[in-house]
C-alpha positions in Angstrom: 113.3 110.4 70.5 113.6 107.4 72.7 110.5 107.8 74.9 106.9 108.5 74.4 106.5 112.0 75.9 104.6 112.4 79.1 103.6 116.0 78.8 102.1 118.1 81.7 98.4 117.4 81.9 95.9 120.2 81.4 92.4 119.5 82.9 90.5 119.0 79.6 88.0 116.2 80.3 86.0 116.8 77.1 89.2 116.5 75.1 90.2 113.4 77.0 86.9 111.8 76.2 87.2 112.6 72.5 90.6 111.0 72.5 89.3 107.9 74.2 86.5 107.6 71.6 89.0 108.1 68.7 91.4 105.5 70.3 88.6 103.0 70.6 87.8 103.2 66.9 91.5 102.9 66.0 92.2 99.9 68.1 88.9 98.0 68.0 89.9 95.8 65.1 92.7 94.4 67.2 90.9 93.7 70.5 88.1 91.5 71.7 84.8 93.2 72.6 84.3 91.7 76.1 80.6 91.5 76.9 79.2 92.4 80.3 78.1 89.6 82.6 76.0 89.5 85.7 74.7 87.2 88.4 70.9 87.3 88.9 71.2 85.7 92.4 73.7 88.3 93.5 71.5 91.1 92.1 68.5 89.8 94.0 70.6 89.4 97.2 71.7 93.1 97.2 68.6 94.4 95.4 70.6 96.2 92.8 72.2 95.7 89.4 75.9 94.6 89.3 77.6 94.3 85.9 81.0 92.8 85.5 83.3 93.7 82.6 85.4 90.5 82.0 88.6 91.8 80.6 90.0 88.5 81.8 88.6 87.3 78.4 90.5 89.9 76.5 93.2 88.9 74.0 96.4 88.4 76.1 94.1 87.9 79.2 93.9 91.5 80.5 92.9 95.1 79.7 96.5 96.1 79.3 96.4 95.3 75.5 94.2 98.4 75.1 96.8 100.9 76.4 99.7 99.2 74.6 97.9 99.4 71.3 96.9 103.0 71.9 100.5 104.0 72.6 102.2 102.1 69.8 99.6 103.2 67.3 100.8 106.8 67.8 104.4 106.1 66.9 106.1 107.3 63.7 107.4 104.9 61.1 110.9 105.7 62.2 110.1 104.9 65.8 108.4 101.7 64.9 111.5 100.6 62.9 113.7 101.3 66.0 111.5 99.3 68.4 109.8 99.7 71.7 110.6 98.8 75.3 108.4 98.4 78.4 108.6 97.4 82.0 106.0 95.2 83.6 105.2 92.4 86.0 103.3 90.6 83.2 100.1 91.9 81.8 101.5 95.1 80.2 104.4 93.0 79.0 102.0 90.7 77.1 100.0 93.7 75.8 103.1 95.4 74.5 104.4 92.2 72.9 101.0 91.7 71.1 100.7 95.3 70.0 104.3 95.2 68.7 103.3 92.3 66.5 100.3 94.2 65.2 102.4 97.2 64.2 105.5 95.1 63.2 108.0 96.6 65.6 110.5 94.8 67.8 109.7 94.7 71.5 111.8 94.4 74.6 110.3 94.0 78.1 111.9 94.4 81.5 110.2 91.9 83.9 110.9 90.9 87.6 112.6 87.6 88.1 109.7 86.5 90.3 107.0 87.3 87.7 104.4 84.5 87.3 105.6 81.8 84.9 102.5 82.0 82.8 103.1 85.7 82.1 106.7 85.2 81.2 105.9 82.3 78.9 103.1 84.2 77.2 105.2 87.3 76.7 108.1 85.3 75.2 105.7 83.4 72.9 104.4 86.7 71.5 107.9 87.5 70.3 109.2 90.0 72.9 112.8 89.8 74.2 112.7 89.6 78.1 115.3 91.2 80.4 114.9 90.2 84.0 115.6 92.4 87.1 115.5 92.0 90.9 112.6 94.1 92.2 114.3 94.3 95.6 117.6 95.9 94.4 117.0 97.3 90.9 114.8 99.9 89.3 112.8 98.6 86.3 112.2 102.1 85.0 115.9 102.9 85.3 116.9 99.8 83.4 114.3 100.5 80.6 115.4 104.1 80.3 119.1 103.1 80.0 118.4 100.5 77.3 116.0 102.8 75.5 118.6 105.6 75.3 121.4 103.2 74.2 119.3 101.6 71.4 117.0 104.5 70.5 113.8 102.6 71.6 110.5 104.2 72.6 109.3 103.4 76.1 105.7 102.3 76.3 104.6 103.3 79.8 102.3 101.0 81.7 100.0 103.7 83.0 101.5 107.2 83.5 101.1 108.6 79.9 98.0 110.0 78.3 98.4 107.7 75.2 98.2 104.7 77.5 95.4 106.1 79.6 93.3 106.8 76.5 93.6 103.1 75.6 92.7 101.9 79.0 89.6 104.2 78.9 88.3 102.2 76.0 87.2 99.4 78.3 84.6 101.7 80.0 83.9 103.4 76.7 83.0 99.9 75.3 80.6 99.4 78.3 78.8 102.6 77.3 78.3 101.3 73.8 76.6 98.1 75.3 74.2 99.5 77.9 72.2 102.6 78.6 72.6 102.2 82.3 73.8 105.2 84.2 76.0 103.7 86.9 75.9 104.9 90.4 79.3 103.4 91.0 82.3 101.8 89.3 85.0 99.8 91.1 88.3 99.5 89.3 91.5 97.8 90.2 94.5 100.2 90.6 98.2 99.6 90.3 99.4 102.8 88.8 95.9 104.1 88.2 95.7 104.1 84.4 92.6 101.9 84.1 90.9 104.0 86.8 91.8 107.3 85.1 90.7 106.1 81.7 87.5 104.7 83.1 86.7 107.9 85.0 87.1 109.9 81.8 84.6 107.7 80.0 82.1 107.2 82.8 82.1 110.7 84.2 81.5 112.1 80.7 78.2 110.1 80.5 77.2 110.5 84.1 79.0 113.1 86.3 77.3 111.7 89.4 78.9 108.3 89.0 81.2 107.5 92.0 84.5 105.9 91.0 86.5 103.8 93.4 90.0 102.3 93.1 90.4 98.8 94.5 93.6 97.6 96.0 95.1 95.0 98.3 95.2 96.4 101.8 99.0 96.2 102.0 99.4 98.0 98.7 96.7 100.7 99.1 98.8 103.7 97.9 95.8 105.2 96.0 93.5 105.0 99.1 96.1 106.7 101.2 96.9 109.3 98.6 93.2 110.2 98.1 92.8 110.5 101.9 95.9 112.7 102.2 95.2 114.6 99.0 98.7 114.0 97.7 100.6 111.1 96.3 101.8 108.7 99.0 104.7 106.3 98.3 104.7 102.9 100.1 108.0 101.5 101.3 107.5 97.8 100.4 110.1 95.7 98.5 108.4 92.3 98.5 105.9 90.7 96.2 102.3 90.4 97.2 99.4 88.1 96.1 98.3 90.7 93.5 101.5 90.7 91.3 99.9 93.1 88.8 99.2 95.8 91.5 102.5 96.4 93.0 103.2 100.0 92.1 104.3 101.8 95.3 102.7 105.1 94.4 100.0 106.4 92.0 101.2 107.8 88.7 101.7 111.5 88.6 99.4 111.9 85.6 96.9 109.3 86.7 96.6 110.8 90.1 95.9 114.2 88.8 93.1 112.9 86.6 91.6 110.6 89.3 91.7 113.5 91.8 90.0 115.8 89.4 87.1 113.3 89.1 86.9 112.8 92.8 87.9 109.1 92.8 87.8 107.4 96.2 89.8 104.5 97.5 88.9 101.0 98.7 91.2 98.2 99.8 90.6 94.6 100.9 92.4 91.5 102.3 94.1 88.7 100.4 91.5 86.3 101.9 88.7 88.4 100.4 90.5 88.4 97.0 90.5 84.6 97.2 86.8 84.7 98.0 86.3 86.9 94.9 88.2 84.5 92.7 86.0 81.7 94.0 82.8 83.7 93.4 83.8 84.5 89.8 84.7 80.9 89.1 81.5 79.4 90.6 78.9 82.1 89.8 80.3 83.9 86.7 82.2 81.0 85.1 85.3 83.2 84.9 88.9 82.4 86.0 90.5 85.5 87.5 94.0 86.2 88.6 94.3 87.9 92.1 94.9 91.3 90.6 91.9 90.8 88.3 89.6 89.9 91.2 90.4 92.8 93.6 87.6 95.1 92.4 85.1 92.2 92.9 86.7 91.6 96.3 86.1 95.2 97.3 82.4 94.9 96.3 82.0 91.7 98.3 83.8 93.3 101.2 81.4 96.4 101.1 78.0 94.9 100.3 76.1 97.4 102.5 77.9 100.3 100.9 76.8 99.2 97.4 73.4 97.7 98.2 70.6 98.7 96.0 72.8 100.4 93.4 73.8 100.1 89.8 77.5 99.2 90.0 80.1 98.4 87.3 83.0 96.2 88.4 86.1 95.7 86.2 87.5 92.2 86.2 90.8 93.2 84.8 92.7 90.1 84.2 92.9 86.3 84.2 96.5 85.4 83.7 97.1 83.1 86.7 99.3 80.0 87.2 97.3 76.8 88.0 99.1 76.5 91.3 98.3 80.0 92.4 94.7 79.6 91.4 94.3 76.3 93.2 96.0 77.7 96.3 93.6 80.7 96.4 90.5 78.5 96.0 91.7 76.2 98.7 91.6 79.0 101.2 87.8 79.4 100.6 85.1 77.4 102.2 82.9 76.4 99.2 
């Protein structure tokens, strides 16, 4: 068995929530409990309550560690002995490398040649072997599948597998352990849609009326387009964008089915607004976000009237950013 099976998804939201809860208790010894933060001035400005989940403070700097731990924790001893492989632009790579150390299994990661230096360095320092590919001419999934088959490795999918989704859902599950607030809305960054799907499972279980929104860069808004058209849309883009962690060209098959079931809606925003959000987080929340980690906050700032007077949860999904990129983004903002 060289891949973690992605079985057809039955619509079983109560079972999904039970799996998220079980997963949280299984992986919690290996993750950091990231406490919610807020900005009183911003709450007063919009006459609401806006709580930010700073997964940028998570071990390895992003929420991706949750899904990686969830998936690898489900492997047999034989599979662990053989090793795992993943494909990622950086944050899933670090999550898999860390989880592989926890469960004492060798890890290989397929990463794009133009991945941020910080993410490459961190992944290598966590002990993973890195294989580079050209995102313009090569398929990262195809490369991973070929290596997995040849070496009997298990693929740890970045988003489109229930085992991964259950892990990502523990971020919102953790929020529900911390506050009694029933959120009117939640805004969550979306690359493949795993964090959104997992969050929807947790949040909708506690409050079916909670509105869930994906947040994407406007040039990479495949979720927004897919929700509007009620089918998965694939974008034809072969260049890197500012949000290097959100460059999936189409929603995952499983994640889209879950998100569509929960009535998730799409938002998108400009690179300039993403830079504004990075500045806001740094100045007012004392948090350093990567562009991908700031896109949900950017969508909130870009839609203040829409979310005015509400209780809204915003996922700050990652903080792995090179100093040069961070400085360049802040330089674009009048502060």
